C-alpha positions, -999 to 999 in steps of 0.1 A, spaced: -280 335 216 -299 307 232 -313 312 267 -309 284 293 -346 274 297 -339 255 329 -324 285 348 -348 314 345 -360 341 368 -355 332 404 -348 296 413 -344 266 391 -369 245 371 -363 211 357 -354 208 321 -385 196 302 -386 172 272 -384 189 238 -418 202 227 -432 200 192 -438 232 174 -476 227 180 -471 220 217 -449 251 221 -476 271 203 -503 258 226 -482 266 257 -476 302 244 -513 307 236 -522 295 271 -499 321 285 -515 347 263 -549 338 277 -535 343 312 -516 374 303 -533 391 274 -514 416 252 -519 434 219 -499 407 200 -511 372 191 -488 342 189 -479 345 152 -470 382 156 -449 375 188 -431 346 170 -423 367 139 -412 397 160 -388 376 180 -375 360 148 -367 394 135 -349 403 167 -329 371 167 -312 381 134 -312 419 139 -279 438 137 -277 444 175 -281 415 199 -307 419 227 -313 401 259 -343 380 249 -359 380 283 -360 419 282 -381 416 250 -410 405 272 -415 443 278 -423 447 241 -454 427 245 -464 431 282 -460 459 308 -453 452 344 -490 453 354 -498 425 329 -471 402 343 -483 396 378 -478 360 388 -495 339 415 -462 325 427 -426 318 417 -436 286 399 -460 306 377 -433 332 370 -408 305 361 -433 287 338 -439 319 319 -402 327 314 -393 291 306 -419 290 278 -407 324 265 -371 311 265 -382 279 248 -398 298 220 -367 320 216 -344 290 215 -366 273 189 -364 303 167 -326 303 171 -326 270 153 -340 286 122 -309 308 118 -293 277 103 -301 268 67 -310 232 75 -339 243 97 -356 271 76 -380 295 93 -417 291 82 -446 314 89 -472 300 114 -491 272 97 -525 283 84 -552 265 64 -555 280 29 -587 302 27 -617 292 7 -642 319 16 -641 357 20 -641 354 58 -613 329 58 -592 351 35 -597 380 58 -584 359 87 -555 346 66 -544 381 55 -547 395 90 -523 369 103 -499 370 74 -499 408 74 -491 410 111 -463 384 107 -446 404 79 -449 437 98 -437 421 131 -407 404 114 -399 438 99 -403 456 132 -382 431 152 -354 433 126 -353 471 126 -353 474 164 -368 509 162 -345 521 135 -353 536 102 -344 514 72 -321 543 60 -298 535 90 -292 500 76 -264 490 52 -272 480 16 -272 443 23 -297 446 51 -318 470 32 -321 445 4 -334 420 30 -360 445 42 -371 450 6 -380 413 6 -403 417 35 -418 448 20 -426 428 -12 -445 402 9 -464 430 27 -473 445 -7 -489 412 -19 -509 409 13 -522 444 7 -531 436 -29 -550 404 -18 -571 426 6 -589 438 -25 -604 404 -29 -618 406 7 -635 439 -1 -654 425 -31 -665 393 -14 -692 385 12 -679 366 42 -695 333 31 -686 338 -6 -666 310 -21 -634 325 -34 -628 324 -72 -603 297 -82 -578 322 -95 -577 339 -61 -572 306 -43 -543 298 -67 -528 332 -61 -529 327 -23 -514 292 -27 -485 307 -48 -481 335 -23 -479 310 6 -451 291 -11 -432 322 -21 -437 339 13 -423 309 32 -393 307 8 -386 344 12 -388 346 50 -366 315 53 -340 332 30 -344 365 49 -337 348 82 -308 328 70 -291 357 52 -297 381 81 -282 356 105 -251 353 82 -247 390 82 -249 392 120 -224 363 123 -200 380 99 -199 411 122 -191 390 152 -163 371 134 
């Protein structure tokens, strides 16, 4: 369910023009610099996407507590507090758009790696996205508590995580500045295409299952 971004926390803030995905990312990363937590932007985005299509609806603003405790969210004034919650709500609302097939969800854009160090960074981000999407969708449950249809969706995420783990083997045999072999680069490129297709399908199908329960 979308959150009114112009009426958040105490008081009202003016509705802002629509941000591009990159502008929204920059705004979220600015908030993360002001209020550090254990999650980076790709992981927060993936976790919230999982929550958005999870079996049980949650108040998105309460999900802030997943990433920050009360001590981390100390604001200079009401304007700073509203700016934080507005940005969080804008991200949530943007993710809601991806529950429709015409606006497929994609993993956070990354340059394809060409060296061992770049591959390590790439796999860290992609691995955290798959695990966060999984965690958000499960909402603290065990997969055994899900029905067969949702378990099949979870299996798709597990398959993506497996490929990430397999690619870590290439990091262990390469020096940081080593140029990756062509076959590894091609494998990563194929994985990137497949991963984005699979997460888009996961989100869309999970959203349909959630909608069918409401109907």
